[in-house]
C-alpha positions, -999 to 999 in steps of 0.1 A, spaced: -62 429 326 -34 434 300 -19 403 285 1 393 254 -19 361 246 -37 355 212 -63 329 209 -70 304 181 -97 278 172 -104 254 144 -136 255 123 -142 219 134 -146 232 170 -179 247 159 -195 213 153 -229 200 144 -227 173 172 -224 142 149 -204 115 164 -198 77 160 -230 70 179 -254 95 163 -261 120 136 -259 158 136 -280 176 161 -273 212 151 -271 230 118 -238 227 99 -223 262 94 -200 271 65 -165 283 70 -173 319 62 -200 320 89 -175 306 114 -149 332 102 -173 360 110 -177 348 146 -139 347 154 -134 383 164 -169 385 180 -158 358 204 -125 375 212 -103 352 191 -75 362 168 -67 332 146 -80 300 131 -63 267 125 -72 251 92 -69 218 74 -56 219 39 -91 211 26 -107 238 47 -87 262 26 -94 243 -7 -123 219 -5 -119 187 -26 -83 196 -33 -74 161 -45 -95 167 -76 -81 202 -85 -51 214 -104 -22 233 -88 -34 265 -104 -69 260 -90 -55 253 -56 -34 284 -56 -62 305 -68 -86 293 -41 -60 296 -14 -53 332 -24 -90 340 -23 -94 325 12 -64 345 24 -81 377 12 -113 367 32 -92 362 63 -72 394 58 -105 413 54 -118 398 86 -86 406 105 -81 369 114 -47 352 112 -42 317 99 -24 299 127 -14 266 111 -22 243 83 -27 205 87 -29 180 59 -61 160 65 -49 126 54 -73 103 73 -104 107 52 -89 92 21 -93 55 14 -56 52 7 -48 59 43 -71 32 58 -40 16 74 -21 47 82 -5 74 60 32 81 65 36 47 84 14 26 61 28 -7 48 16 3 14 43 24 -5 16 40 -26 -2 52 5 30 66 19 36 84 -14 1 99 -13 6 111 23 39 128 14 25 144 -17 -5 157 2 18 171 29 39 189 3 8 203 -12 -3 215 22 30 233 26 24 251 -7 -10 261 6 5 273 38 30 294 19 2 308 -3 -19 319 27 11 333 46 13 306 73 46 292 84 35 263 105 24 228 94 7 205 119 13 168 114 -18 154 131 -8 117 133 -42 101 131 -40 63 124 -2 64 125 -1 32 144 -14 -4 143 -42 -26 155 -19 -56 158 18 -57 168 23 -83 142 9 -61 114 36 -35 113 73 -31 120 75 -2 145 111 7 138 105 8 101 74 29 106 94 55 125 120 55 97 92 61 72 79 90 93 113 106 96 119 102 58 86 119 52 94 148 75 128 153 59 111 156 25 88 182 39 117 202 54 136 200 21 106 213 1 104 246 18 133 261 38 109 284 58 83 259 69 82 248 106 66 215 115 48 206 147 42 170 156 9 164 173 12 132 194 -19 111 198 -20 82 223 -50 63 208 -66 81 179 -82 60 167 -60 28 165 -50 6 194 -13 16 194 2 48 180 38 53 172 42 88 186 18 87 216 34 114 238 53 147 236 84 129 247 82 107 216 76 138 194 106 156 208 128 126 203 114 122 167 123 158 160 160 151 166 160 122 141 151 146 113 176 165 91 167 199 106 156 195 143 154 233 147 124 234 124 105 205 141 86 211 173 56 198 193 19 205 196 6 195 230 -30 189 237 -42 186 273 -66 157 267 -40 137 248 -17 139 278 -45 127 302 -53 98 279 -17 88 279 -18 88 317 4 119 319 0 153 335 -4 180 309 17 204 330 47 181 331 45 176 294 43 213 287 74 219 309 92 190 292 86 205 257 95 240 269 128 227 284 136 213 250 126 245 232 100 226 213 66 239 225 53 258 195 16 251 198 -9 242 225 -45 228 223 -60 234 257 -91 214 267 -101 189 294 -107 152 298 -125 131 324 -101 102 329 -90 75 306 -120 73 283 -127 82 247 -113 116 237 -138 142 251 -123 176 242 -142 192 270 -141 230 277 -109 241 293 -111 236 331 -143 216 329 -131 185 348 -99 196 365 -97 232 374 -65 228 394 -47 212 364 -60 241 342 -46 266 367 -12 249 366 -12 248 328 -18 285 327 8 291 354 33 270 333 27 290 301 28 323 319 60 317 338 77 305 306 65 335 286 47 313 261 32 334 233 58 361 233 71 348 200 37 347 184 25 313 196 -12 311 200 -34 297 228 -57 273 208 -87 256 224 -95 221 210 -129 219 225 -164 208 213 -199 217 225 -216 190 245 -238 171 222 -272 182 238 -262 219 232 -288 239 214 -278 258 182 -281 292 199 -254 281 224 -231 264 199 -202 289 205 -204 290 243 -178 263 248 -152 284 230 -162 317 247 -161 299 281 -128 283 275 -112 316 266 -129 332 296 -116 304 320 -81 309 307 -82 346 314 -98 341 349 -70 316 357 -44 340 343 -56 365 369 -54 337 396 -19 329 384 -8 365 385 -23 371 420 -8 338 434 17 346 462 47 330 446 70 343 474 50 325 501 48 294 479 86 294 476 90 297 514 67 267 519 86 247 493 119 256 511 104 245 544 91 213 527 57 222 540 37 207 512 5 204 532 4 241 536 12 247 500 -15 223 489 -41 242 510 -28 275 498 -35 266 462 -69 252 471 -79 284 490 -66 306 463 -87 288 437 -119 289 457 -113 325 467 -105 323 504 -88 357 511 -71 348 544 -76 333 578 
C-alpha cells in the first residue's frame, strides 16, 4: 500500500527495562547500535535529546559541542536517517529539581534558558529545525509553593528568548498532565495552543501530542488531535497507548484501545498529516519482561499496527457512514465500525 508517512523513534524507546521499581533487565545499547536498526525496522528518522547528540554537554566548550554535533550528523547522513527533533534534557540536572523554566530559583531558570539556546544551536548544526520543549517537572507539588500565573509568564519569556535566538527554529510544546509532579502548568494540548499565542511569534510555536498524555488527562486523543489541527498547530505526534488513568505506560500503539487507534489514524489521514514533512513518532517501550532478542518488537509492531489501521481507514465506507450520520442512526454506525475492525465483510 502506497502512503506518504515517515516514521520516527527516540533512542530511549529501545530501553533496558529499568524503572522506578527495578533495575535494568536487558543490555543497554549505544546510540550507534540503535541508529543501525532504524532503517531495518522501516523507520526514517530519530528524535534526539541534546545530550544524545553531545553526551555530557554541560562540561564541554562550544567548539567541542559543534564538533561532536557535526560528527553525529555525518553518522546519521551516512545511515540515511533524518533527525526529527531536538529536545533539551533539563530534568536530569540538580538545578532543575523544582522545575526548569518555571522554577522559583532565577539561577535555575537561567540555566534552563541557556541549555535550550544551546540545544537550538545543536539543532541548527545537525540540520534540524524543530525544538521540543518537553515540560517535565514544570509544575508544583503544592499549590502554595508556586505562583501559577508567574510560572506561565516565566515560560513565555523563555520561549520568546528561544525564538529571538534563531529566526528559523520552530518550537513544539509537549504538554504533560502529571510528569512527574502533582500538578503541571501545561497539562493538555489546549493549554499548549493557548500558550503559543502568548509568545512573540505564534506562527513558530506548535504542539506535540502524545496519545497516552491525553488519556492521562481524561481526554480523547482524537479530539485533541482535531483541536490542534483546527488551530494549525499539530506539528508532531507521539502515538502509543495507555490503560486508563494510571502511571504513564507508553504501551505499543493500539495495545489497549484499538478503536481509538483506528480513529487517531483516521484523523491524521483525513487531515493529510505528514504531507509537510511531519513524522509519525511512536513513544513506546518494550514490556519489562521482554527478552533482549525481542527488544525492538514494540516499535516494529506499532508501525505495523499503524499501517494495518491505515488500510482499514482507507477501506472504511465513508459514504455509508455519512448516510448513517445524516439519518442520526448512530447505533448502526457504531456496529459498522466494530464490524469493520473485526473484519466482518457483510451480512
